[in-house]
N, C-alpha and C positions, 0 to 999 in steps of 0.2 A: 067450753066447747069454741073452737074459737074459728070463726068464716072465710073461708077461700077469697081471697082477691081475686076478679077473673079483668081482666087486660080490657082496656077501653079500645073503642072502632073509635078513630076522627074521619069522615074522611073529607078534603080539602083540596084547595089545590097549592099550586106550590109558590103563590105569590103569599098568597094568605095564614100558611102555616105557622113562624112566628107569632103571628098575631090569637090566632088561636090557641094557642099552647098559651101563651099569657091573658089569654078573655079565662083561660082555666084555671086560672091559680098553678100553673105549672112550674117549678122554680128553672132558669135557665141550664144550670148545670146538673139537673134528672136527666140523666138516662132515657130515650124513646126510640122506640123502633120505627120506623115508616118506608112502606112501600112505594113505588114506583110503576105506575100501572103502562101499560103500554097503549099505542095511542088505536088497535086495532080496537073497533067496536065488538067485537067478532072470537071475541081472544075465547073461548067459552072456558080452559082452564083458570088464568084469572077470576073468572064468574062464580067458579065451583070453589076455587079455595074462601073467598069471601064470604061464602053463604055457609063452608065446614066450618067456615072461627068465629061467624053471626052466633051457628050451631053451638057452640063453646065447646068446641070440635079441636083436641089438641093435634101437635105438627107429627105427633107420630100415628094421632085416630088415622091426617089424611095421609100420611105415610102406606099407612095397611092399607087403605079407601083403592089406594092406589096402584101397590103393587097385588091387590087381590080384584079390580080391573084390568092391567096386563094378561094375566095369568088368563081371565077369562073368554080377552080377544082374541089367544097365543093361537093357533092354528097347534090341533094335537099332532105330535109329532113321534112316528111310527106305528 
């Protein structure tokens, strides 16, 4: 039985990214993904996305949630 490896999320500043990756033993040639957060403190979309990822939801899960919420707030036509 294989165990699924989940992504690891690290919160850091731009100036400390390389140091943090090196501290964790991540090789310089290894691919990583980064998210640049907006400066607005009230960016609810970024906050909601972070919570969903922390809960282990996939991008597809998040897209589905967004689609459902759009349907819920869209006025009924007809």
